[in-house]
DSSP file (Angstrom, degrees, kcal/mol; ACC not computed):
  #  RESIDUE AA STRUCTURE BP1 BP2  ACC     N-H-->O    O-->H-N    N-H-->O    O-->H-N    TCO  KAPPA ALPHA  PHI   PSI    X-CA   Y-CA   Z-CA
    1    1 A M              0   0    0      0, 0.0     2,-0.4     0, 0.0   101,-0.0   0.000 360.0 360.0 360.0 141.3  -15.5   15.4    8.5
    2    2 A T        -     0   0    0      2,-0.0   101,-3.6     0, 0.0     2,-0.6  -0.952 360.0-148.5-120.7 134.5  -13.6   18.6    8.3
    3    3 A K  E     -A  102   0A   0     -2,-0.4     2,-0.4    99,-0.2    99,-0.2  -0.907  21.4-170.3-103.7 120.9  -12.8   20.9   11.2
    4    4 A L  E     -A  101   0A   0     97,-3.2    97,-2.7    -2,-0.6     2,-0.6  -0.907  25.6-133.4-117.7 137.0  -12.6   24.6   10.3
    5    5 A L  E     +A  100   0A   0     -2,-0.4    95,-0.2    95,-0.2     3,-0.1  -0.758  31.7 170.3 -78.8 123.1  -11.4   27.6   12.2
    6    6 A V  E     -     0   0A   0     93,-2.8     2,-0.3    -2,-0.6    94,-0.1   0.450  49.7 -66.8-117.7   0.8  -14.3   30.2   11.6
    7    7 A G  E     -A   99   0A   0     92,-0.9    92,-3.0     5,-0.0     2,-0.3  -0.979  55.4 -58.8 150.9-163.3  -13.3   33.0   14.0
    8    8 A K  E >   -A   98   0A   0     -2,-0.3     3,-1.6    90,-0.2     4,-0.4  -0.851  36.8-119.6-120.6 151.6  -12.9   34.2   17.5
    9    9 A L  G >  S+     0   0    0     88,-2.5     3,-1.4    -2,-0.3    89,-0.1   0.858 115.8  60.3 -54.2 -36.3  -15.4   34.4   20.5
   10   10 A S  G 3  S+     0   0    0      1,-0.2    -1,-0.3    87,-0.2    88,-0.1   0.678  91.4  68.7 -67.3 -16.9  -14.8   38.2   20.5
   11   11 A D  G <  S+     0   0    0     -3,-1.6     2,-0.5     1,-0.1    -1,-0.2   0.676  95.8  61.0 -77.5 -17.4  -16.1   38.4   16.9
   12   12 A I  S <  S-     0   0    0     -3,-1.4    -1,-0.1    -4,-0.4     3,-0.1  -0.938  76.7-138.7-121.2 124.5  -19.7   37.5   18.0
   13   13 A D    >   -     0   0    0     -2,-0.5     3,-2.2     4,-0.2    18,-0.4  -0.339  43.1 -79.9 -71.7 157.3  -21.8   39.6   20.3
   14   14 A E  T 3  S+     0   0    0      1,-0.3    18,-0.2    16,-0.1    19,-0.1  -0.382 121.1   7.6 -58.5 133.9  -23.9   37.9   23.0
   15   15 A R  T 3  S+     0   0    0     16,-2.4    41,-0.4     1,-0.2    -1,-0.3   0.768 114.7 113.7  60.2  29.9  -27.1   36.6   21.5
   16   16 A G  E <   -C   31   0B   0     -3,-2.2    15,-1.9    15,-0.5     2,-0.3  -0.510  50.7-146.8-114.2-174.6  -25.6   37.5   18.1
   17   17 A S  E     -C   30   0B   0     13,-0.2     2,-0.3    -2,-0.2    13,-0.2  -0.956   9.2-157.0-149.9 164.0  -24.5   35.6   15.1
   18   18 A R  E     -C   29   0B   0     11,-1.8    11,-3.1    -2,-0.3     2,-0.4  -0.952  21.1-135.1-137.2 157.7  -22.0   35.4   12.2
   19   19 A T  E     -C   28   0B   0     -2,-0.3     2,-0.4     9,-0.2     9,-0.2  -0.866  16.2-171.2-117.1 150.8  -22.5   33.6    9.0
   20   20 A F  E     -C   27   0B   0      7,-2.4     7,-2.7    -2,-0.4     2,-0.6  -0.999  14.6-144.8-138.7 135.1  -20.0   31.4    7.1
   21   21 A R  E     +C   26   0B   0     -2,-0.4     2,-0.5     5,-0.2     5,-0.2  -0.897  17.7 179.5-103.1 124.7  -20.2   29.8    3.6
   22   22 A V  E >   -C   25   0B   0      3,-2.6     3,-2.4    -2,-0.6     2,-0.4  -0.934  64.5 -56.2-125.7 107.4  -18.7   26.4    3.3
   23   23 A Q  T 3  S-     0   0    0     -2,-0.5     0, 0.0     1,-0.3     0, 0.0  -0.484 123.8 -18.5  56.7-115.7  -18.9   25.0   -0.2
   24   24 A D  T 3  S+     0   0    0     -2,-0.4     2,-0.5    -3,-0.1    -1,-0.3   0.243 117.3 102.5-102.7  14.6  -22.7   25.1   -0.8
   25   25 A L  E <   -C   22   0B   0     -3,-2.4    -3,-2.6    16,-0.0     2,-0.6  -0.836  55.3-157.9-102.4 131.3  -23.6   25.4    2.9
   26   26 A D  E     -C   21   0B   0     -2,-0.5    16,-2.8    -5,-0.2     2,-0.4  -0.957  23.1-169.9-101.7 115.0  -24.7   28.7    4.5
   27   27 A I  E     -CD  20  41B   0     -7,-2.7    -7,-2.4    -2,-0.6     2,-0.5  -0.893  16.3-152.7-117.3 131.5  -24.0   28.3    8.2
   28   28 A A  E     -CD  19  40B   0     12,-3.0    12,-2.3    -2,-0.4     2,-0.5  -0.922   8.8-161.7-103.9 127.8  -25.1   30.6   11.1
   29   29 A V  E     -CD  18  39B   0    -11,-3.1   -11,-1.8    -2,-0.5     2,-0.3  -0.944  12.5-165.6-108.4 121.3  -22.9   30.5   14.2
   30   30 A F  E     -CD  17  38B   0      8,-3.1     8,-2.3    -2,-0.5     2,-0.6  -0.819  17.3-149.3-113.9 145.7  -24.6   31.9   17.3
   31   31 A K  E     -CD  16  37B   0    -15,-1.9   -16,-2.4   -18,-0.4   -15,-0.5  -0.964  23.6-153.3-110.4 116.2  -23.2   33.0   20.8
   32   32 A L    >   -     0   0    0      4,-2.9     3,-2.0    -2,-0.6   -16,-0.1  -0.285  31.9 -96.4 -82.8 172.5  -25.8   32.4   23.5
   33   33 A E  T 3  S+     0   0    0     25,-0.3    -1,-0.1     1,-0.3   -19,-0.1   0.811 124.6  57.0 -59.5 -30.9  -26.1   34.4   26.8
   34   34 A D  T 3  S-     0   0    0     24,-0.1    -1,-0.3     2,-0.1     3,-0.1   0.418 120.1-108.9 -80.1   1.2  -24.2   31.7   28.5
   35   35 A G  S <  S+     0   0    0     -3,-2.0    -2,-0.1     1,-0.3     2,-0.1   0.380  72.2 139.5  88.1  -0.8  -21.3   32.1   26.2
   36   36 A S        -     0   0    0     -5,-0.1    -4,-2.9     1,-0.0     2,-0.5  -0.448  45.9-136.1 -76.2 154.0  -21.8   28.7   24.4
   37   37 A I  E     +D   31   0B   0     -6,-0.2     2,-0.3    -3,-0.1    -6,-0.2  -0.947  24.9 176.7-112.8 122.4  -21.4   28.6   20.6
   38   38 A L  E     -D   30   0B   0     -8,-2.3    -8,-3.1    -2,-0.5     2,-0.4  -0.954  11.4-156.9-129.6 151.0  -23.9   26.8   18.4
   39   39 A A  E     +DE  29  88B   0     49,-0.8    49,-2.6    -2,-0.3     2,-0.3  -0.989  15.6 166.1-133.9 134.9  -24.1   26.4   14.6
   40   40 A I  E     -DE  28  87B   0    -12,-2.3   -12,-3.0    -2,-0.4    47,-0.2  -0.912  48.4 -78.6-136.9 162.3  -27.1   25.6   12.3
   41   41 A E  E     -D   27   0B   0     45,-2.6     2,-0.7    -2,-0.3   -14,-0.2  -0.448  44.6-130.0 -58.2 137.9  -28.0   25.7    8.7
   42   42 A N  S    S+     0   0    0    -16,-2.8     2,-0.4    -2,-0.1    10,-0.2  -0.205  78.3  86.9 -93.5  44.9  -28.8   29.4    8.0
   43   43 A R  S    S-     0   0    0     -2,-0.7     7,-0.2     7,-0.2     6,-0.1  -0.938  73.3-130.1-147.5 121.3  -32.2   28.7    6.3
   44   44 A C     >  -     0   0    0      5,-2.2     4,-1.2    -2,-0.4     5,-0.1  -0.447  16.5-137.1 -65.2 135.6  -35.6   28.3    7.8
   45   45 A P  T  4 S+     0   0    0      0, 0.0    -1,-0.1     0, 0.0    40,-0.0   0.678  96.4  61.4 -72.3 -12.4  -37.3   25.1    6.6
   46   46 A H  T  4 S-     0   0    0      1,-0.1    37,-0.0     3,-0.1    -3,-0.0   0.992 132.7 -18.1 -76.5 -67.6  -40.6   27.1    6.2
   47   47 A K  T  4 S-     0   0    0      2,-0.0    -1,-0.1     0, 0.0    -3,-0.0   0.188  95.6 -95.9-127.8  11.3  -39.9   29.8    3.7
   48   48 A G     <  +     0   0    0     -4,-1.2    -6,-0.0     1,-0.1     3,-0.0   0.771  59.7 175.1  81.8  21.7  -36.1   30.0    3.6
   49   49 A G        -     0   0    0      1,-0.1    -5,-2.2    -6,-0.1     2,-1.0  -0.274  41.1-106.8 -61.2 149.6  -35.7   32.9    6.1
   50   50 A T    >   -     0   0    0     -7,-0.2     3,-1.9     1,-0.2    -7,-0.2  -0.707  30.7-164.0 -85.2 101.7  -32.2   33.8    7.1
   51   51 A L  G >  S+     0   0    0     -2,-1.0     3,-2.3     1,-0.3    -1,-0.2   0.793  82.7  68.5 -63.8 -29.4  -31.9   32.5   10.6
   52   52 A S  G 3  S+     0   0    0      1,-0.3    -1,-0.3   -10,-0.2   -35,-0.1   0.716  98.0  54.0 -66.3 -15.3  -28.8   34.6   11.4
   53   53 A E  G <  S+     0   0    0     -3,-1.9    -1,-0.3     2,-0.1    -2,-0.2   0.426  92.4 104.4 -91.3  -1.0  -31.1   37.7   11.2
   54   54 A G  S <  S-     0   0    0     -3,-2.3     2,-0.4    -4,-0.2     9,-0.2  -0.330  79.8-101.2 -82.8 165.1  -33.4   36.2   13.7
   55   55 A M  E     -F   62   0C   0      7,-0.6     7,-2.5    -2,-0.1     2,-0.5  -0.674  32.0-140.6 -83.2 131.0  -33.8   37.2   17.4
   56   56 A V  E     +F   61   0C   0    -41,-0.4     2,-0.5    -2,-0.4     5,-0.2  -0.832  21.8 176.9 -94.5 124.2  -32.2   34.8   19.9
   57   57 A C  E >   -F   60   0C   0      3,-3.2     3,-1.8    -2,-0.5     2,-0.5  -0.916  64.7 -52.0-127.5 105.7  -34.1   34.0   23.1
   58   58 A G  T 3  S-     0   0    0     -2,-0.5   -25,-0.3     1,-0.2   -24,-0.1  -0.554 124.0 -18.7  68.0-118.9  -32.4   31.5   25.4
   59   59 A K  T 3  S+     0   0    0     -2,-0.5    13,-3.2   -27,-0.1    14,-0.4   0.255 122.7  90.4-104.7  10.2  -31.6   28.4   23.1
   60   60 A I  E <   -FG  57  71C   0     -3,-1.8    -3,-3.2    11,-0.2     2,-0.4  -0.870  56.8-157.4-115.0 141.0  -34.1   29.4   20.4
   61   61 A V  E     -FG  56  70C   0      9,-2.3     9,-2.6    -2,-0.4     2,-0.5  -0.960  15.4-141.3-113.4 135.4  -33.8   31.5   17.3
   62   62 A H  E     -FG  55  69C   0     -7,-2.5    -7,-0.6    -2,-0.4     7,-0.2  -0.825  20.9-122.4 -95.1 121.9  -36.9   33.2   15.8
   63   63 A C     >  -     0   0    0      5,-3.4     4,-1.5    -2,-0.5   -12,-0.1  -0.427  16.8-136.5 -62.1 137.7  -37.0   33.2   12.1
   64   64 A P  T  4 S+     0   0    0      0, 0.0    -1,-0.2     0, 0.0   -13,-0.1   0.655  95.4  54.9 -70.3 -15.4  -37.4   36.9   10.9
   65   65 A L  T  4 S-     0   0    0      3,-0.1    -2,-0.0     1,-0.1    -3,-0.0   0.967 131.9  -6.3 -81.9 -56.2  -40.0   36.0    8.3
   66   66 A H  T  4 S-     0   0    0      2,-0.1    -1,-0.1     0, 0.0    -3,-0.1   0.223  92.3-109.1-127.5  11.3  -42.7   34.2   10.1
   67   67 A D     <  +     0   0    0     -4,-1.5     2,-0.3     1,-0.2    -5,-0.0   0.803  50.9 170.0  59.2  36.3  -41.4   33.7   13.6
   68   68 A W        -     0   0    0     -5,-0.1    -5,-3.4     1,-0.0     2,-0.5  -0.609  31.0-133.0 -69.9 136.4  -40.9   30.0   13.4
   69   69 A R  E     -G   62   0C   0     -2,-0.3     9,-3.4     9,-0.3     2,-0.5  -0.850  23.6-170.2-101.1 124.9  -38.9   29.1   16.6
   70   70 A I  E     -GH  61  77C   0     -9,-2.6    -9,-2.3    -2,-0.5     2,-0.5  -0.960  21.8-128.2-122.4 125.5  -35.9   26.8   16.1
   71   71 A D  E  >  -G   60   0C   0      5,-2.8     4,-3.1    -2,-0.5   -11,-0.2  -0.599  12.5-152.8 -76.9 124.3  -34.0   25.1   18.8
   72   72 A L  T  4 S+     0   0    0    -13,-3.2   -33,-0.2    -2,-0.5    -1,-0.2   0.702  91.8  51.1 -69.0 -23.1  -30.3   25.9   18.4
   73   73 A H  T  4 S+     0   0    0    -14,-0.4    -1,-0.2   -35,-0.1   -34,-0.1   0.905 127.6  18.5 -79.7 -45.3  -29.2   22.7   20.1
   74   74 A T  T  4 S-     0   0    0      2,-0.2    -2,-0.2    12,-0.0    13,-0.2   0.710  90.0-129.1-101.6 -23.1  -31.3   20.2   18.1
   75   75 A G     <  +     0   0    0     -4,-3.1    10,-2.0     1,-0.3     2,-0.3   0.464  60.5 142.0  80.5   5.2  -32.3   22.1   14.9
   76   76 A L  B     -I   84   0D   0      8,-0.2    -5,-2.8    -5,-0.2     2,-0.3  -0.602  53.3-125.0 -81.9 140.7  -36.0   21.2   15.6
   77   77 A V  B     -H   70   0C   0      6,-2.4     6,-0.3    -2,-0.3    -7,-0.3  -0.640  31.2-116.5 -78.9 135.2  -38.7   23.6   14.9
   78   78 A N    >   -     0   0    0     -9,-3.4     3,-1.1    -2,-0.3    -9,-0.3  -0.395  48.0 -68.2 -72.4 149.0  -41.0   24.2   18.0
   79   79 A E  T 3  S+     0   0    0      1,-0.3    -1,-0.1    -2,-0.1     3,-0.1  -0.268 114.5  42.4 -60.5 154.1  -44.6   23.2   17.9
   80   80 A P  T 3  S+     0   0    0      0, 0.0    -1,-0.3     0, 0.0    -3,-0.0  -0.999 116.7  59.9 -78.6  -5.5  -47.1   24.0   16.5
   81   81 A D  S <  S-     0   0    0     -3,-1.1     2,-0.4   -12,-0.1   -35,-0.0  -0.258  74.3-144.6 -73.4 164.0  -44.8   24.2   13.5
   82   82 A D        +     0   0    0     -3,-0.1     2,-0.3    -6,-0.0    -4,-0.1  -0.995  43.4  70.4-139.3 138.6  -42.9   21.2   12.2
   83   83 A G        -     0   0    0     -2,-0.4    -6,-2.4    -6,-0.3     2,-0.3  -0.903  48.6-127.9 151.1-175.8  -39.5   20.8   10.6
   84   84 A C  B     -I   76   0D   0     -2,-0.3     2,-0.3    -8,-0.2    -8,-0.2  -0.986   3.3-144.5-161.4 163.7  -35.8   20.9   11.3
   85   85 A V        -     0   0    0    -10,-2.0     2,-0.3    -2,-0.3   -41,-0.1  -0.853  38.7 -91.9-125.7 160.5  -32.5   22.4   10.2
   86   86 A T        -     0   0    0     -2,-0.3   -45,-2.6   -10,-0.0     2,-0.3  -0.562  37.0-153.5 -73.9 136.3  -29.0   20.8   10.1
   87   87 A T  E     -E   40   0B   0     -2,-0.3     2,-0.4   -47,-0.2   -47,-0.3  -0.754   6.1-152.8-105.1 155.8  -26.9   21.5   13.3
   88   88 A F  E     -E   39   0B   0    -49,-2.6   -49,-0.8    -2,-0.3     2,-0.2  -0.982  21.5-108.8-132.3 145.5  -23.0   21.4   13.2
   89   89 A E  E     -B  102   0A   0     13,-0.7    13,-2.8    -2,-0.4     2,-0.3  -0.510  35.3-164.2 -73.5 139.0  -20.6   20.6   16.0
   90   90 A T  E     -B  101   0A   0     -2,-0.2     2,-0.3    11,-0.2    11,-0.2  -0.861   9.5-170.7-121.8 157.6  -18.7   23.5   17.4
   91   91 A E  E     -B  100   0A   0      9,-2.1     9,-3.3    -2,-0.3     2,-0.5  -0.984   6.4-157.8-145.3 136.2  -15.6   23.6   19.6
   92   92 A V  E     -B   99   0A   0     -2,-0.3     2,-1.0     7,-0.2     7,-0.2  -0.973  13.4-146.4-121.0 130.8  -14.1   26.6   21.3
   93   93 A D  E  >> -B   98   0A   0      5,-2.4     4,-3.2    -2,-0.5     5,-0.7  -0.829  16.0-165.5 -88.5  99.6  -10.5   26.8   22.4
   94   94 A R  T  45S+     0   0    0     -2,-1.0    -1,-0.2     1,-0.2     5,-0.0   0.744  83.4  57.7 -68.3 -22.2  -11.0   28.9   25.6
   95   95 A E  T  45S+     0   0    0      1,-0.1    -1,-0.2    -3,-0.1    -2,-0.0   0.967 123.5  21.3 -68.0 -50.3   -7.3   29.7   25.8
   96   96 A S  T  45S-     0   0    0     -3,-0.2    -2,-0.2     2,-0.1    -1,-0.1   0.667  99.3-128.2 -90.7 -21.7   -7.1   31.3   22.3
   97   97 A G  T  <5 +     0   0    0     -4,-3.2   -88,-2.5     1,-0.3   -87,-0.2   0.556  55.1 154.0  78.2   8.4  -10.9   32.1   21.9
   98   98 A S  E   < -AB   8  93A   0     -5,-0.7    -5,-2.4   -90,-0.2     2,-0.5  -0.443  35.8-145.7 -76.0 146.6  -10.9   30.4   18.6
   99   99 A I  E     -AB   7  92A   0    -92,-3.0   -93,-2.8    -7,-0.2   -92,-0.9  -0.937  13.9-167.0-112.3 129.4  -14.1   28.9   17.3
  100  100 A Y  E     -AB   5  91A   0     -9,-3.3    -9,-2.1    -2,-0.5     2,-0.4  -0.919   3.6-160.5-118.0 143.5  -14.0   25.6   15.3
  101  101 A L  E     -AB   4  90A   0    -97,-2.7   -97,-3.2    -2,-0.4     2,-0.6  -0.971   8.7-145.8-121.9 133.3  -16.8   24.1   13.2
  102  102 A T  E      AB   3  89A   0    -13,-2.8   -13,-0.7    -2,-0.4   -99,-0.2  -0.874 360.0 360.0-106.3 124.3  -17.0   20.5   12.1
  103  103 A I              0   0    0   -101,-3.6  -100,-0.1    -2,-0.6    -1,-0.1   0.424 360.0 360.0-105.2 360.0  -18.6   19.9    8.8
């Protein structure tokens, strides 16, 4: 497992996201309303929509293509749809504001 510095808290707006490419992985890092940082694979399991472009509501991101709703904590797609995306461990150094991602 590799721990990578991917940015600062101030780089991501509330309910916003940033994307990072790590080898062949495209990863979306989201900042929720409560300030928590979560990271998932940046590809909807349905038709490959770019999740970083989706709307965030609470802990859910809505795929911009067909409105599939994906839980940012678990990576699971909400019913009635079915599927999942990979989630990644995040860590925030509150003192420096640095965001780390574990791959």
